[in-house]
N, C-alpha and C positions, 0 to 999 in steps of 0.2 A: 538590435531591437530595444526600444525605449521603455522597457518595463523591468521592474524589480520582481523577481520570482520569489514567492513565499510558499514554503511547504509547511502547512499547518499540521499539528499533531492530532492524534486520535481523540474523538469525543468520548463521552461517558458510555455511549451505547456499543463501543467496540470492545469485545472481550474474546480473545482468541485462546480460549481455555488452556491454561498452563504455559503455553509458549511465551506469552507476554509477562510471565512471572519473572523472567530472567533478563529480558531486554525489551525496549519499546517496540511497538508494532512495526514501525518502519524498518527495523533491523532484523526482522524474522526471515529466516532462509525461505526461498521460494523457488519452486521448479528446479531443484537440484543445484543450480549455480548462482542464482540471483538473491537479492534481498528485496523486500516489498518496495522500498523507497526507490529502487533503481529505475522503475518505470516512469514515475512522474518526473524524477530528476533528469532522466534521459530526454523526456519530452521537452523540458525546459531548455536544455543545452542544444538539442537538435533544432530548436526553434530560434536559436540565436540569443537566448537569455544568458548573459555572462555573470550577472550579479544575483546570487541566490542566498536566501536565508532559510535555514532549516530549523524549525522549532521543535524542541524535544521536551516531552512532558515529564519524564523521569528516567532514571537509570541510563544516562547518556553514554556510558563507556563504550558499549558495543557499536553504537551508531558513530561515535567519533572515530573509533578504530576502522570502521568500514569506509567511511567517507573520506578520511584523510584530508589532504589539501584540495581535493576535487579534481586533480589533474587527470585521473582515469575517467572522468566524465567529460573530458574535453573542455574544461574550464581553464582558460588562459589567465594565469595570475597577473599578467601585465595589464590586462584590460578588464578583468573581472575578479570576482571573489566569491568563495563559498564560506558562509558563516554558519556555525551550529550554535544556536542560542537557546537558553532556558532560564527560568526564573531563579536567580541566584539568591533566593531567600526561602525560608521554610514557610509552608502554608499551614495554618492551624487545622485545616481539614482538606481532604482531597477535592471537595466540591469547589474550593476557591482556586484550584490549580487548573485554570482554563485558558483558552487562547487570548482573550482580552487582557487578562492579568499579565500574561507573559509579553504581549505586545507593549503594554504600558511600561513594564520593567526594562524593555529593550528599545524604547521609543527613540532614543538617541540615534541608533543605527538605522532606523527607518527614516527619520528626518534628514539624516546626513546623505542618504542616497540621492543621486542626481537625476534618476529616471522619473519622468512625469506620471507614469502609470505603474500599477501593481497588479500582479496576477497571483491570486491566493488559491491553493488547492491542497487537499490532504493527500497523504501517501497511500492510503488503503484502497483507493479506487484504482483499478488496473485498466489501462487503455493506452492507445497510441494516438497522439493529436499534435498537429502543428499549431502552436499558440500564436504564431505570427499572423495566421489567417483569422484567428479569433479576435486578436487585438485590432486588426484592420476593420473587421466587421463592427466591432464595438465603436471605434472612432467614427465610422461612416454613419452609424445609427443615431449618433448624438444621445444615446441612452446614458443614464447615470451609472448603472451597473449592468453588466452582462453576466447572467447566471447559466452555467453549463448544466445540461440535463440529458438523460437518456430515456428512451421509451422501452417498455418491456411488456411482454404478454405472459410473463411468468412471475408476476409480483406476489403470488400466494406462496412461492417457495424462495425466490431470490430477493435480494435487497430489503429483507425484513428489518424494520427499525430505521430505515433510511428516511430522510426528508423527501417530500413530494412537492411538486409545483402545480399551481393552478394558473392557467394562462387564458387570455382571450384570443381572438382570431389573429391578432397582430403579434402574438407571442409576448404580449406585455404580462408580466407576472402580477397576478391579483391576490395571491395568497400562498401560504405554505402549509403543509400537513405532514403526516407521518404514515409510512406504509405499514399497516398492521396485518397485511396478508389477507384482507377481506375481498379485494378485487383482483381479478386475473390480469387486467391491463392497467398500467399506471405510468405516470411520468415522474421519474426519479431525479431529484436534485443530486448533483455530484459534489455539492458543497464547494464548488470552484467558482470564483468570481473575478471579473475584470473591472477595474475602475481607476480613476485618477488617484494618485498618492494623497492628494489633499483630502478627497472625500474619504478615503480609507482612514486617515488619521482622525478626521472629524467623527467618523462612526465609532472608532475605537474609544475615543474620549467620551462620546455620548453614551456608549454602552457602559463604561466604567462609572459614569455619573448616575445612570438609570438604576443599575443593580450590580452588587458585588458578585453576583452569580451569573451574569449575562455572558454568553458567548457571542462571537461576531455574527453568527447566523441568526441569533435572537434579535439583535438590533436591526438587521436587514429585514427580517420578517415584520418587525414593528414599523418599518419605513415604506411598505409597499404603496401606501396612498400618497406619500410625500415625494418619493423618488420614482423615476422612470427605470424600471428593472425589466430587461428583456431576456428571454430565454434563447439559448443557443444549443441546438441539438447535436450531440456527439453520436455519430453513426459508427457501425462496426462493433468490434468486441469491447464490452465494458463489464467489469465485475467489481464487486465490493467485498473485500476481505475483512469482515466485521465479526466473525464468529469462527469457532473451531470447525463446525460442519461446513461452512462456506470455504474456509481455507482448504479443507480436504477436497471438497467438490471441485473447486477451481483448479487446484493442482492436477486432479484426475482428468478433468475435461481438456486441459491444455496438452495432455499427452497425444491427443488426436491432432495430426498435422493439419487437417482441414480447419479445425477450430483455431489452432495456433496461428494460422495465416492471417486471421483477423487482428492479431496482436503484434506479431513479428513481421514487419513490412520491409520490402527491399529499400535500401537507402535510408533506413530509419533505425540505426542500431540501438540496442539496449545495452548501455554501459554498466559495468560492474567492476569490482576489484578482482583482478586476475590472480590465478593461482597456478604457478608453474610446476605442478606435480606431474608425475609420470602418467601415461595413459592407463586406463583400467585394464587389468588382466582377467581373462576368463579361463578358468582351469578346465581341463578335460573332464567332460561329464556335466559341466554347468549348463544351465538353460535359462535364457532371458527372452521374454516375449512382451511386446506392447508396453515397454517401459522407457523412461528417461533415466540414463545413467551418466553421472558426471565422471570426471577424470580422477585418477588416484585410487580407485576402488580395487578390491580383490574379491571376485565372484567365483565361488566354488559350488554353490547350491543353485536353487531355482528361484528366479525372480519373474513375476508375472504382473502386468498392469500396475506398476509401481513407479515411484519417483525416488531415485537413489542419489543422494548428494555426494560431495567429494569425500574421498578417503574412508569410505565405508567398507567393512569386511563382512562378507556373507559366507560362512563356513559350509563345508560339505554336509549334505543332507538337509540343510535349512531350506524352508519354503517361505518366501516373502510374496504375499498376494495382496493387491489393492491396498498398498501401504505407502507411507512417506517416511523415509529414513534420512535424518539430518546428518551433517558432516561429522565424521570421526566415530560413528556408532559401530558397535561390534555385535553381529548376530551369530551366535554359537552354533555348533553342530546340532542338527536335527530339530532346531527351533522352528515353530510354525507361526507365522504372523499373518493375520487377515484383518484388514481395516484397522491398522495401527499407525500412530504417529510416534516415531522414536526420536527424541530430542538429542542434541549434540553429545557425543562422547559417552552415551549410555551403553551398558554392556548387558546383553540378554543371553544367558547361557544355562541357567538352572531351570527356569520356567520353560516348559516345552511347547506351550501353545497360548496365544493371546488372540482373542477374536472380538471385533467390534462391529459397528454398522455404519452406513453412510451418514446417518443422523448423529450417531454418537461413536466416533472412532475412539479406540483405546489410546490414551496418551501415556507415554513412558517419559518420566522426568529427565531433565538434563543431568548427565553424569550419574544417573541411577545405575544400580547393579542388581539385576534380578535373575 
């Protein structure tokens, strides 16, 4: 496939309450065994994209450890390469740490790539898509930019803060907006674009000259009258992990096999870093219902409608309900959790009950002891 795949980092509207204090959003654990970035990166490699650049806004260590050389994403190092890039300079303020600034700092690697096209997408949109079909549609349309979008009838609750697209009958983009939750139905921009590498470089440099605070999407929005920007609808399951409540909701709804079928498709694997730990053990008297449980766990208590990551311990008498437990956490005897997100390696054994809601799940910090 003749395209460089670029995975953009999270914009300023993405805040996954507490979880992104310790790692960038792409490296956050998801659905028990994955990281958020696994879905877009698997889309790229399944589509035949062998050259991928992953841009990291800050705290790159966890992302570097997870991605490694890219071999577990089926990237062949002889014909392709996975690069993790970030601005190797300090920014005077976080507002200056945006995608355009990082593209400019790493422009050498973009210019040296031999592919004539680029596909840019963020990691925090979760979906399955063959980008080879998108690229072919883009080439045949003779458009300057192809912008991916999804349609929703639940915009008052989902995709809040996301960009929206305005299009004419020919799907030519005429403007961009923001989903403020005022309309039930809306057209959501997935912040993913296909264009020639030359145009991409031109837009990045133009954005840098226009404003030191411009993101790529800002210069694209400014160019709707000058460029032919066409919308490409992504059907099937699409979700945006841009807040703690959405992170919680999306994990919970993907426990349903019927919902998960829209994301996990036959012949379209979602790659991740494997962990060869032992199978989960379920003690006599334990009870697990409606949950996703990864390997390496020890379950002695009761787990209902929850997502349990690798190497989690749930002791006798503990009740975990409608909760997300990240790897290595320890839930002590007789602890009761309801709508709680427990970060990695946290220990809960002195507090006997924590209760949150769908909109505001309780968050237990990484390596915390309570």
